C-alpha positions as CSV (number, residue, x, y, z in Angstrom):
1,V,9.7,9.5,-4.5
2,P,8.0,12.9,-4.2
3,A,6.3,13.8,-0.9
4,A,2.6,14.2,-0.5
5,T,1.3,17.7,-0.6
6,T,-2.2,17.2,0.8
7,T,-4.6,14.7,2.4
8,G,-7.2,13.1,0.2
9,P,-10.3,10.9,0.7
10,A,-10.3,8.4,3.5
11,G,-7.4,10.2,5.3
12,V,-4.9,9.1,2.6
13,A,-1.9,11.3,1.9
14,S,-2.2,12.7,-1.7
15,G,-1.1,15.3,-4.1
16,F,1.5,13.2,-5.8
17,P,2.7,14.3,-9.3
18,H,1.6,12.8,-12.6
19,S,4.7,10.6,-12.9
20,P,5.7,7.0,-12.3
21,E,7.3,8.1,-9.0
22,G,4.1,9.8,-8.1
23,A,2.2,6.6,-8.6
24,V,4.6,4.8,-6.4
25,G,4.2,7.5,-3.7
26,Q,0.4,7.3,-3.9
27,L,0.4,3.5,-3.6
28,A,2.7,3.8,-0.6
29,A,0.3,6.3,1.0
30,L,-2.7,3.9,0.4
31,D,-0.7,1.0,1.9
32,V,0.4,3.0,5.0
33,R,-3.1,4.2,5.7
34,V,-4.5,0.6,5.5
35,V,-1.7,-1.2,7.3
36,E,-1.4,1.3,10.2
37,A,-5.2,1.3,10.7
38,M,-5.6,-2.5,10.5
39,S,-9.4,-2.0,10.2
40,I,-11.8,-3.6,7.7
41,P,-14.0,-0.4,7.6
42,V,-10.9,1.8,6.9
43,T,-9.6,-0.6,4.3
44,H,-13.0,-0.6,2.5
45,A,-13.2,3.2,2.7
46,V,-9.7,3.5,1.2
47,Y,-10.5,1.1,-1.6
48,D,-13.8,2.7,-2.4
49,A,-12.3,6.2,-2.5
50,W,-9.2,5.3,-4.4
51,A,-10.1,2.6,-6.9
52,L,-11.6,3.0,-10.3
53,P,-14.7,0.9,-11.3
54,G,-13.9,-2.6,-12.7
55,G,-11.5,-3.8,-10.1
56,V,-11.8,-6.6,-7.6
57,G,-13.8,-4.6,-5.1
58,A,-13.1,-3.8,-1.5
59,T,-14.1,-7.2,-0.1
60,D,-11.7,-9.1,-2.4
61,W,-8.9,-6.6,-2.4
62,E,-5.5,-8.1,-1.5
63,L,-5.1,-5.7,1.4
64,T,-8.5,-6.6,2.9
65,G,-7.3,-10.2,3.1
66,H,-4.1,-9.2,4.8
67,V,-6.0,-7.1,7.3
68,R,-8.4,-9.9,8.1
69,A,-5.4,-12.3,8.5
70,F,-3.7,-9.8,10.9
71,L,-6.9,-9.3,13.0
72,T,-7.3,-13.1,13.3
73,A,-3.6,-13.7,14.2
74,A,-3.8,-10.8,16.7
75,G,-6.8,-12.4,18.4
76,T,-9.1,-9.5,17.6
77,T,-12.8,-10.3,17.8
78,G,-14.0,-7.2,15.8
79,N,-13.2,-5.6,12.5
80,T,-10.5,-3.3,13.8
81,K,-7.3,-3.8,15.8
82,D,-7.4,-3.3,19.5
83,A,-6.4,0.2,20.7
84,T,-3.5,-1.3,22.5
85,V,-2.0,-2.7,19.3
86,L,0.5,-0.4,17.6
87,V,1.3,-0.8,13.9
88,T,3.6,1.4,12.0
89,A,4.4,1.1,8.3
90,T,7.3,3.0,6.6
91,P,8.0,2.8,2.8
92,A,11.5,1.2,2.5
93,A,11.7,0.5,-1.3
94,G,9.7,0.9,-4.5
95,Q,9.5,-0.4,-8.0
96,V,8.0,0.6,-11.3
97,K,7.3,-2.7,-13.0
98,G,5.9,-1.1,-16.1
99,T,4.2,1.9,-17.7
100,D,1.8,2.2,-20.6
101,G,1.8,5.8,-21.5
102,P,1.7,8.7,-19.0
103,D,-1.5,7.6,-17.3
104,W,-0.8,4.0,-16.3
105,V,1.9,2.5,-14.0
106,L,2.3,-0.9,-12.4
107,A,3.7,0.4,-9.1
108,C,5.1,-1.7,-6.2
109,V,6.0,-0.7,-2.6
110,L,8.0,-2.5,0.0
111,L,7.0,-1.5,3.6
112,D,9.0,-1.9,6.8
113,V,6.1,-2.9,9.1
114,R,6.5,-2.9,12.9
115,V,3.9,-4.3,15.2
116,A,3.7,-4.2,19.0
117,I,1.1,-6.4,20.5
118,V,2.7,-8.0,23.5
119,T,6.1,-8.1,22.0
120,D,7.6,-6.2,19.1
121,A,7.6,-7.8,15.7
122,R,8.9,-6.6,12.3
123,L,8.5,-7.8,8.7
124,G,9.0,-6.7,5.1
125,Y,5.8,-6.5,3.1
126,G,5.7,-5.9,-0.7
127,H,2.5,-4.8,-2.5
128,C,1.9,-4.1,-6.2
129,E,-1.2,-2.4,-7.9
130,R,-2.2,-1.1,-11.3
131,M,-2.2,2.7,-10.8
132,Q,-4.1,4.9,-13.2
133,W,-4.2,8.7,-13.4
134,S,-7.8,9.9,-13.3
135,D,-9.4,13.2,-12.3
136,G,-6.0,14.7,-11.2
137,R,-4.8,11.9,-9.0
138,W,-3.5,8.3,-9.0
139,L,-6.1,5.7,-8.4
140,I,-6.0,1.9,-8.3
141,G,-6.7,0.8,-11.8
142,P,-9.3,-1.8,-12.9
143,G,-8.5,-5.3,-14.2
144,T,-6.8,-8.4,-13.0
145,P,-4.8,-7.8,-9.8
146,A,-1.0,-7.4,-10.3
147,A,1.2,-10.4,-9.5
148,T,2.2,-10.6,-5.8
149,A,5.2,-8.5,-4.9
150,P,8.3,-10.2,-3.4
151,S,8.2,-9.6,0.4
152,T,11.9,-9.4,1.0
153,W,13.8,-7.8,3.9
154,P,14.2,-4.1,3.0
155,G,17.8,-3.4,2.0
156,S,18.9,-7.0,1.7
157,D,20.7,-8.5,-1.2
158,L,17.5,-10.5,-2.0
159,A,15.5,-7.2,-2.1
160,I,18.0,-5.7,-4.5
161,R,17.9,-8.8,-6.7
162,A,14.1,-8.7,-6.7
163,G,14.3,-5.1,-8.2
164,W,13.5,-3.1,-5.1
165,R,15.0,0.4,-5.1
166,T,15.8,2.1,-1.8
167,W,13.1,4.6,-0.8
168,T,14.2,8.3,-0.9
169,T,11.9,11.3,-0.7
170,S,12.5,14.3,-2.8
């Protein structure tokens, strides 16, 4: 997966090439920004800056629901994680589930997420989106959301059987 070359709107790493691997890299950058922030306002800003018209909208985006669930589970009373909560997200694997010409990719990313609230926790989290090339960058494409990605443990036999390919950066 190619590395980002710049930072785009909403503080998201950007500059990925016009290739399926670039779409996977862009989705990973969107996911990392949202997951590490664990903030509804940041999640909405990311969606609004990176999604084409015709999608589900920031409120109904899959990641918004996951951020809400995390904030509830963490006992947060506001729309953003407490400053003492540490969340890191590292891309561990990716998939290209399909392409339709050079400008459309169904990309998936499996993150290794670590959370420190009172104790350290770790999970594998898979996420897929329609990615569409527009105005010189990869954006979340419109239409029905992609099927839920398998959230397997990165590097496990189950992850390999599910089609996850180990993340390497070029």
